[in-house]
C-alpha positions in Angstrom: 37.9 -89.6 -75.5 38.7 -88.0 -71.2 41.3 -85.8 -71.1 43.3 -86.3 -67.6 44.6 -83.5 -66.0 43.2 -81.2 -67.7 41.0 -79.9 -64.8 37.7 -79.9 -66.8 35.9 -81.9 -64.6 32.6 -81.5 -67.2 34.8 -84.4 -69.3 35.8 -86.3 -66.1 35.3 -90.1 -65.8 33.0 -91.0 -62.8 36.0 -92.2 -61.3 37.9 -88.8 -61.0 34.4 -87.1 -60.4 34.0 -88.7 -56.7 37.8 -87.8 -56.2 37.7 -84.5 -57.0 34.4 -84.0 -54.9 35.4 -86.1 -52.1 38.6 -83.6 -51.8 36.1 -80.3 -52.5 33.8 -81.8 -49.5 36.7 -82.6 -47.1 37.7 -79.2 -47.3 34.2 -77.4 -47.5 33.9 -79.4 -43.9 37.3 -79.3 -43.0 37.7 -82.5 -42.1 41.2 -84.7 -41.9 41.8 -87.5 -44.3 42.9 -89.1 -41.1 39.2 -89.0 -39.7 37.4 -89.3 -42.8 39.4 -92.7 -43.0 38.5 -93.4 -39.4 34.6 -93.0 -40.1 34.3 -95.7 -42.0 32.9 -98.6 -40.7 36.2 -101.0 -41.3 38.6 -97.8 -40.3 41.1 -97.0 -43.2 44.7 -95.7 -42.1 46.0 -92.2 -44.1 48.3 -94.4 -46.5 44.3 -95.3 -48.1 43.2 -91.6 -47.7 46.4 -90.6 -49.5 46.0 -92.9 -52.4 42.4 -92.3 -52.8 42.8 -88.8 -53.4 45.7 -89.3 -55.2 43.8 -91.6 -57.5 46.1 -94.4 -57.3 42.7 -96.1 -56.7 39.2 -95.7 -56.8 36.5 -95.5 -54.1 34.6 -98.9 -54.3 31.1 -98.9 -54.9 30.5 -100.8 -51.5 31.7 -97.6 -49.5 30.0 -95.0 -51.7 27.2 -94.5 -49.8 29.3 -94.4 -46.4 31.5 -91.7 -47.9 28.5 -89.9 -49.0 27.5 -90.3 -45.3 30.8 -89.2 -43.7 30.6 -86.0 -45.8 27.4 -85.1 -44.9 26.4 -85.7 -48.9 24.7 -88.2 -51.0 26.3 -90.8 -53.6 24.4 -88.9 -56.7 25.7 -85.9 -55.2 29.9 -87.3 -55.2 29.4 -88.7 -58.9 27.4 -86.1 -60.0 29.7 -83.5 -63.1 29.1 -80.4 -61.7 27.2 -79.5 -65.0 24.3 -81.9 -64.3 21.6 -80.3 -62.0 18.5 -82.0 -60.8 17.9 -85.7 -60.3 19.2 -88.3 -62.3 16.8 -89.5 -64.8 16.4 -93.2 -64.9 
């Protein structure tokens, strides 16, 4: 069972891991939410970014690659649990 709000990214769902990774990369890059939202091909406003980062909804798979590119990362890195090292096995 996934515990929400406990701060453990090991037990977090993929949705929560992506949300936390987005917040972390934005902070690491010093990028504002406004700049992040405006960088998508279909520009997103402040309320969309705010809702996404608060967990009101999840980033859609169709935008995961765009988000990763904007954040100079990969989709795998945004989804991967922190304790997963190396390449994903298929």
